[in-house]
Residue, then its C-alpha position, 0 to 999 in steps of 0.5 A: x499500499x502506498x500512503x501519502x502523509x500530508x502536512x498542511x500549514x494554513x494561513x492564520x485563523x483559516x484552518x476551520x474554513x479550509x477543513x470545512x471545504x476539504x471535508x464537504x467537497x474534496x474528501x468525497x471527490x477523493x473517495x469517489x475516485x477510489x482514494x482512501x482518506x485517513x484524517x484530518x488530524x489537528x495539531x495541538x501545538x499549532x492552530x494553523x496546521x493539520x495532517x491527513x493521509x491518502x492511501x492507494x494500492x500501488x504507485x500506478x493507481x496513485x498517479x491515475x487517481x491523483x491526475x483524475x482529481x487534479x485535472x477534474x472539474x471540481x478542482x479546476x473550477x472551484x477548489x483550486x481557487x478557493x483552497x490554494x490562497x488559504x494554504x500557506x505551505x504543504x509537504x507530502x511524504x510518500x511511504x510504502x506500508x509493508x505487511x508485517x513491518x508495522x506491528x507495534x506489539 
């Protein structure tokens, strides 16, 4: 499984607004395309930061689904103009979950 670990820093005081749009518009579209979403996780140390993850079965499906979302009508005609001005910076780390390596017993 391929996982994107995403960290978002939002303009001061705009985290709630950003999350509302993400949860009501972007996440449902991600799920419709086939992406699995985990989060969001709110930082308790910084009111303008949160984390979330997108999961894919493999790198090929990640590329296909990512392209489908960012080339889609919702992103191009609405979300890009609404979310990008609020987003101060973001970081994405792509990791691979291997069976048996993540056991914390």
